[in-house]
N, C-alpha and C positions, 0 to 999 in steps of 0.2 A: 579420650571421649568424645563426641557429635554433638555438635553444637542443636542441630532439631534432628526429630525423626519425626517425619508425617508418615502416618499407621490409617488402617484401615480405608483406603480409595483403590479407587481404581484407577491406575496408572495408564497409561496409554506407549507403549513399550515395546516399539519393531513393529508398529501400523494391529497390536492388539491392547487388548486388557488385563494387565495382570493385579493380583493382589499383594505384591511386595509390600512392604514398605521402605522410605527414601530416605536415606542420611545424610547430612547437610552440615559441611566441613569447612571452615576458611571458604565462603560464598561459592563451592563447589559443590557437585552432586559427589558424593565419596565413597557408597555402597548400595546399591539396589539387592534386597535381601529378607525374605519371609522371616529370618532370624530378627531378635531381638537384642538387642546390646545398648549400653547406656548412652542417652541423648542430656544437655543441658534442659531441654526442652520438649515437649512432645504434642504434636499437635494431632488433634484426632480430626481425619477429613468423614469420617461418616459417611462411611460407602460411596460419596460421590465424585466424579470423574477427576481426574487429575489430568491435565493438559499441558505440554510444552508450553514455556509462555509463550504465544502470540506474536507475529512480528506483523506489520505493516508495512508493507514493501513503499508506498505511494500516500504520502500525507505532505498539505499546506498550513502549516503554522505561520504566523505571523507573515504573511505572502504579502508583498506587497505589489500591489495595483497600480501605479502612480496616483493613483485617487483617491484609494481607498484601500485598507489593509483586510487581508483575513480579518475574523475575529478572535478565534481562537489564537494566543500566545503556548509561547511552548510552556508554559504551569500549566493552563486550563485544557488544551490539546494534551498533554500526556496524562492531567487527571483524569480525562474522561477513557484515554485509551487504556487505563488500569480499568475502569469497570469494563472495558472493553477486553480481557483476559490479556491484555499489551503489558509484553515485558520488553518491549526494544522497537522501535519504528523508525521510518526512514527518509528524510525530508532530504530537500533540494536550495542550493544556491542557488542564487541569486545568476539569472542571465549574465554568462562574457563573453566575453571578445577572441582574449587572448591570455594566455598564459600570467600576465602579470597581473590583471582584473581577475584571474580567475584564484590568485595565491592570499589577495585582499576579501574576495567575497566569502573566502574560505573563514576565513579567522573573524570576520564581523557574523557570521552565521553560527559559528562554536560559540559566540560571545552572547550570543541570543539564546542558543540553547541550554546555557546553563541553570536554567529554569526548570529544566524536566526531571520529572519526578524518576522515569525510567530511561534506562540506556537509548541511545540514538546511533543511527550513522546518517552520512549524507551523500548525495547525489550530486556529482558535479554536472552542470549546466550549463551546454552552450548556446551562445547564440552568431549570430551571422560573423564567419571567424575572420579576423583581420592579421592574423598573425602564421606562425608556424604551428602545423598542428600534430607533428609530433612535438613540440615540447609542451604541446600542450598535454598531451597524454601524459607523457611522464611526470611533470610537475603533477597533474592529479594524481597518478601512482604514488607518488614520494608523498602527499598530504594523506597516503590512505584513502583512496577512495578508487575503486575499481568495474566505477560504471558513470554512463555518460550518458547525459539524457538532453535531446535534441529534438525541432522541434520542424515539421513540416510546413508551416502555415505560421502565420504571424508576421507574414511581410513586412505589414504595415506596423507594426512598432522593430522591427530589423531584428527578430529574434529568428527569421524562418536560416535554415541550414539548408543550401544547395543541393542538387543532386549529385554536383560533380564531389563535393563536401564528404556528402554521406559517403559517396562509395570509396574513398581513400580514409576515411575514419573507420569501415569496415574491411581495409587490409591491412590497417592497425592493427585492429581489435583480433587479427589471427596472430601480429609476433607479441604482443605486448600482452595476451589473456585478457581484457576487457571486456565489459556488456556494454551495447550500447540499446541507450532508453529509447524508442521514439513514440513520438507525439504524434499520430497516424491521422492526420486530414489532407487531403490534395487541399491547398492554396486557391487554387486557382478554382473553383467547383464553391469555394464560399464568400457568401456576397451577407453585406451587412446594408440593405436598403434606408433610409431616413426615415422611410415610413414605418419600420417594421417595429412591430412589438414581439413581448417574447412569447405570443401564439404564432408569430412566424419561423421559430429559433429553429424548428425541423427542416422549413425552406432553405434557412439562412444558411445549416451544417447538416448536410442532404447524408445519409449513406452512403450515396455511391463515392462521395468525397472520403470515405474513409475506406471505403473497400477497394476502390482503384489503389488510395496510398499502401495499403494494404498488400497488395502483390505485386507492383512495381517495386518494395522492399524486397518482398521475398524476392522478387527474379535475381534483385541484387545478390542477395547474400547466396542465392543458388551460383551466380556466375562469377562470384569474389569470393565466397566466402566469410569467415570472421561470426558475430556472433550479435544477434539481436533482441532486442526484448521489446513487444510492443505496450505501450502504458494504455491502461480504462479501452480495452476495443469493447464499445457498446452494441454492437449489431452481430445475431444469428448469421446473418444472410455473411459477412465478413468471413465469421471461422469457418462457416461452409465452404465459401469461396477455396479459402486456405489449403481446408481438409484437402478439396479436389484436387489443387493445381500443386502443394508442394508436402504432398503429406511427410516428403522422408526428409523434411525439416523440422517440422514441428518437434518441437521438447528435446529436438539436438542444437540445433546451432538458432532455429528462431524460439522464441518462449512467449507466452500471450499470457497475460495478468488481463479479470476483469474485477468489475465493482458490482456489489449490492444491488446497487441502483438499476444496472441493467436485467436484473435478472428478478427485479420485484415493481418498480413502476413503469409504467406504458407511455406515450405521448401526448395520449388523451387529457392527463393532467392539468395540460400546458393551456386546454383550452377552458380551465377553469376559473370564474374570477380571483382566484389567489395563485392562478397558474406559474408565478415567478418565483414562487417558491420553489418549484420544480426545475430550473433551468442551469444547467450546467453544459460541462464542454468535452467531447463531442456530448449529444444533448439525448434523452429518451429515447427509445426507440419504440416502434409498433409493435401490436400483441402477437403478431404474427413472427417477427424477427425474435424478440421473447424467447417465443418455442424453440426457434431453432439455437438458437443460446441454451437452451436447457440438452436440446436431443445432444449438443454435441461439447456439452460440461467438461465430458474427459480431457478435453485436449487442453484444456486452459490449466496453466501451472502453478499459478499465483490467484489471489483475491486479497486484493488494494482494498482499501476507500476512497482515493481522490479527495480525503477529507480537508473540503476549503470551506469553511462555515462564514456566513455570514448572519448578520438580523433583517428581520420582515422588513426596517424600514431602511434597508441599505438596500433592498432587492424590488421594492415598491417604486421603480421608474416607468414613464409615460413610454419609456423607448427602448428597442433592443440596445441601440447601441447605447456606449456605458451604465450597462446594467453588470452587476460582477455574476460572474458564470462562476457556480459551483454551490455544494450543497452538504454537509457534516454527516457523518455515520459512523466513526472510529468507536464509536462505545456498544454498535447493536449489532458489528459485523457479521462476529460469529455463530451470535442467537438467530439472529434471520436466516443464513445461511446453510445453519445445521440441516435443519428438515429437508432441503433439497440435494448438499449432500453427504449427509450425514459422516462417518466416520472418517470419509477420502478427507473431506473439510481442512480435519487437522494438518494431513502433512502441507496444506496448499497454504494454510497458514501460521506454516510454523517454520518444519526441514526444507521444503522447497523454496522457501523465500530466503533463508540462511544459504542455502546451496546456491544457490544464483546470486544473492548481495555480497558474498565471502568472508560471513559472517560468522568466524570457526567458533567455536563452544558455544552456538543459539542453536536452537529448534529441534533437539532433542531428549527425551531425558535418556541420558545415557555418564556411566561415572569417566566423572573428570567434567563434562561439561558444567556450565555454569548453571548453576541451582534459580534457574529463571520456569516458574510452575504455574498456575493457573487453576484454581479450583472452583467447576460447575456446576453448578447446581440444574438438574436434570428436569424442572419442574415447568412447564408449559405457561405462558400470561400473556401478556399485551405488552407492546412498549408504551411505556409513561413515562420515561425519567429521563434527565439530560443533565449530566455534567460537566457539558462546557459552559462557555459565555455568552451560544449563543440563544436565541429567545423561540425558539421552538427546534422541530424536528419534522422531516417530514414521512418518517415513520409512525409518528404517534399513533397507537390506536390499532398495528400491524401484526401480527402472532408472531410471539418471540417464543424459543426453546428453554428457555431458560436464564439464569444470570450468571454471572462469577461474585464468589461470594470472597474466597482470598487468592490474595497473588503474592509471589513472592520474586523477586529481583535479585538476583546474586547473595541469596541467602537471607535478603531482609526481609520481614513483610509490609509490605506498600497499604495491600488492603488485608482486613483480618475480620472475617463474620462481619462484612459489610462498611466495616469504622474504616474509614480511609486515614492512612496514616501518614502515608508521603513518601519520600525518600529522597536520593541524588543520583540522578543518573548521569554516565559516562559515555562518551563520544566513543565508540564500536570502533577502530580502523579495519576493512575488509582487504581480504587479500585476494587473487588472482583468480578467474573463471577458471573451475577444473573440471 
């Protein structure tokens, strides 16, 4: 006998919608069939959409900036994620300089993440290296991580990875089958003047800093090989430039992530009296750049959120220097982006993420995979709720395609008919990039 059968839904299977029943046993999808078989529990999906559990590849829970931490911890952040249809997310280790620090950072983060209601994975994060890069990579892989975040900026806090080290890591990624995740901004073009306020953020971090750095790194991938993933790409100009100069690399050796804020919010918001709410890095871009992002959206592999949320009082600072940059969005990302991508969004927020992050048995509704399912009510409304700890959302009042009524993680109901039940997430080891 099966544990659960889900009936009367439209399930996203192999890129199309299927009315078949989904049978769950021991936390896995055991059978997909139009036939009736006995199960301990029958769940009526009431003809709503059944998606594979979504995966956010880019979140920052309990991010320590030295002078402040992001407000959502792993408990509240994962709770908000559940309301966004997520059954897994990927956070980051603290930046480290060598393999000894890396291992300590891993166990520290695992301890913090134990509060998560859903499954999670972690990206290793390298700062300015001071050890053997091969040892660093091998330690990372031994710990179950095959993705490595680096920064091309933040030299002021000793987090920048030099071009020489990036080239060495690209060469190592060919041999050891891991994915380099790069924050793409040219450090020399970023300036934070003492007199700058939040209104000066576009001047402080101009589009050219992203575009120039993206093209440089793409050139390295073409010359040296390897695997590169550009996180939170913000500008359509950058995307168009990559398409013009390196089309053969995109979706093959170079992968691109963007976020809802860069599709939906423009930089005129920074000029408002409460413009501090909209500060993030990289910053919001112009309306023209947003149009280009929409135009070339098919080139984007994944949609993450870069969820890094702060309260209004945290961001109400007179000067840009010392202001925490980041916004929340994990709860609303799918419902906001669905009108833009339609059904193509599902893979960009599930299957493609699982493939690139090496999360086996995640991201698809298929027999043998984890029973991670999210039931979406396709009922247009306005963003009005916020289930994390932060006291506002930049998306409040914006049109939403619907909401998630029920979420199942490894066969356990985490959210059922809108009632939050909660759960216990597991650390999911990654596998080498395929």
